[in-house]
C-alpha positions in Angstrom: 51.6 103.7 53.9 54.6 105.8 52.9 57.5 105.1 50.5 60.9 105.7 52.0 62.7 108.5 50.0 66.2 107.6 51.0 68.0 104.9 53.0 67.1 105.4 56.7 68.7 103.9 59.8 66.5 102.9 62.7 68.7 101.3 65.4 70.4 98.3 63.8 67.8 98.2 60.9 68.2 99.9 57.6 65.1 100.8 55.7 66.1 101.0 52.0 65.1 103.7 49.6 61.7 103.0 47.9 60.7 100.6 50.6 57.0 100.9 51.5 56.6 101.5 55.3 53.3 101.2 57.2 52.8 102.0 60.9 51.3 99.0 62.8 48.4 101.1 64.2 46.6 98.1 65.7 49.8 97.0 67.6 50.4 100.6 68.8 46.9 101.0 70.0 47.2 97.8 72.0 50.8 98.2 73.3 51.0 97.7 77.1 54.0 100.1 77.3 51.8 102.9 76.0 48.4 101.9 77.4 47.7 100.5 80.9 45.2 97.6 80.3 45.3 98.0 76.5 42.3 95.6 75.9 40.0 97.4 78.4 37.5 99.8 76.9 38.2 103.0 78.9 37.0 106.3 77.5 38.5 108.0 80.6 41.9 107.5 79.1 41.1 110.6 76.9 39.7 112.8 79.7 41.3 116.3 79.9 43.3 115.4 83.0 44.7 112.2 81.4 45.2 113.5 77.8 48.6 115.0 78.7 49.9 111.6 79.7 49.3 110.1 76.2 52.2 110.1 73.8 51.4 112.1 70.7 51.5 109.1 68.3 50.2 106.5 70.7 46.6 107.0 69.3 46.2 107.7 65.6 43.0 106.5 64.2 43.3 108.9 61.2 47.1 108.8 60.8 49.5 111.4 62.1 51.5 114.3 60.9 51.0 116.6 57.8 49.6 113.7 55.7 46.9 112.5 58.1 43.4 111.8 56.8 41.9 114.8 55.1 38.4 113.7 56.3 39.3 113.7 60.0 37.2 116.7 61.1 34.4 115.8 58.7 34.3 112.2 59.9 34.4 113.2 63.6 31.6 115.8 63.1 29.4 113.3 61.2 29.9 110.6 63.9 29.0 113.0 66.7 25.8 114.2 64.8 24.7 110.6 64.1 25.4 109.5 67.7 23.5 112.5 69.1 20.5 111.9 67.0 20.4 108.2 67.8 21.0 108.7 71.5 18.3 111.4 71.6 15.7 108.9 70.4 16.9 105.5 71.7 18.9 103.8 74.3 20.8 100.6 73.3 21.0 97.2 74.9 23.1 94.2 73.9 21.1 91.3 72.6 21.5 87.6 73.5 23.4 87.0 70.2 26.3 89.3 71.2 29.2 87.4 72.7 30.3 88.6 76.2 33.9 88.3 75.2 34.2 89.4 71.5 36.4 87.4 69.2 38.2 89.7 66.8 39.4 89.2 63.3 41.4 91.3 60.9 40.4 90.3 57.3 42.0 93.4 55.8 43.6 96.3 57.7 40.6 97.0 59.9 39.6 95.0 63.0 36.1 93.5 63.3 34.2 91.4 65.7 34.3 87.8 64.3 30.6 87.1 65.0 29.2 90.7 64.9 27.7 92.9 67.6 24.0 92.8 68.0 22.1 95.6 69.7 18.5 96.4 70.4 17.4 100.0 70.1 14.7 100.9 72.6 12.8 104.1 72.0 13.1 106.7 74.8 10.0 108.1 76.4 9.1 111.5 74.8 9.4 114.0 77.6 
């Protein structure tokens, strides 16, 4: 969230000084004008050949601009290390308890599966 430092005109809307402004990240990440098939899980959207087609603020899980999250690089590095270590030892399968079409809820500012996601870790063969 940011606090508007002066009156600011956006189209026909005036944002008054001292008003708190928050970017609707969930809506931006699911905007069909920015993302073809916004509800589809498609990691190829971020492939090197597609990356240039993405607007610079269409995907901002850690915010954007000079005041983005200070922990961005640390969080990404930690996530990669954890995933590497888990995937080195296990492969993962969905359990019967996991819904095939996830129902989503937003109890705070983050989105969560309403009924959870259940996975089974199966140890890989040592080779």
